[in-house]
N, C-alpha and C positions, 0 to 999 in steps of 0.2 A: 908476319904472314908465313903460312906453312909452305914447305917445299911441295912441288907438284907430286902428287901421289901416282905411283906406277900401278895401274890396275892390271889384273890378270883375269881373263875371261876364258871359260872352258865349259861348253855344253856337256862334254863327256864327264868331266869332274862332277858337275851338278847332278847328272844322271846317276853316277856312282854313289854319291852321297845320298840321294833320294832312294836308292835301292836298299839301304841299310835299315835296321829297326830304329825306332825313336831312341835316341841316346839319353833321353831324360826318363821316360816312363817305360820303355821297352816294347811298346806296341809295334806290330809288324803290319805292313801292307798299306799304310796311310801316311808314309813319311814324305817330307818335303826337304829340299835343301834350303835351310834358313840362314840368310846372311846376317852377319854381325851388325848391330846398330851403333857401334862405337866409331867415332871419328878417326881413331888411330888406325882403323882398318879400311879407311877410305869412304866411310858412310858420309853422305852429304844430303842436302835438302831434297834434291831430285835425282840422286844416284845411289845405287846399292854399293855396299862394301865390295872390295875385290873378292873374286870367287874362291880364293884359297881360304877365306874366312867364312866358311859355311859349315853348318852343323846339320846332322840328321835329326829332325824333329817331326812328330806327328802334327796334324793340323791344330789339335787342341793345345799342345805345348808351344807350338809356334805362335798361336794367338796370345797365349799367356805371356810369352816373351815380348811380343811386339806391342800388344794393346791392353794387356791385363793390368788392372790397377790394384791387385791384392799383393803385389810384390814391390819392394823398394827397388830403386835403381841399382843398388849394390847387390841385392838378391838376384835381380835379372842378370847382372853381369856375371855373378858366380854361377848361375844356372847355365849361361852360355859357355863360360870357360870349361865347366865340367863336361858339357856335351861336346865341346870342341876337342878336348883331350880324348874322349871316348870315340869320337868320330874318326880321328886320326888312327887310333889303335885298331879300330874295325877295318878301315881302309887298308892298313898295312897287313893285318891278319888275313884278309880276303884277297890280297894282291890286286887291289883296285886303285892304287896310286898311279895317276897318269904321269908319263915321263917328264913333262915340263912343269909339274906342280911345284911352285916355290915353297920352300920350307920356311915357315914363319920363325922369327927369332923368339927365344924363350922369354925375354923381358916384355914382349907384347902381350 
């Protein structure tokens, strides 16, 4: 059995993430805060991953990540990790990191 996951929720963080350009294709103005689909980030059957594990994706890239069938599981995970790294860099660059945002461990 897995230990109880500590979820972090922040509407401000989700708004900040959604304000960024898509971190996969670069489109601006149509971005959403896309939660991780990985269990290690708290994703469950009826629950989204913890909010610190969100990336800035446009609706098209978000759909590709969540429901697209032209990418393998590994390709989707790589797409998410690349967008995650870029989202963090953008948040830092624009000074949009909320004060209580947990900093994910590198091995995750």
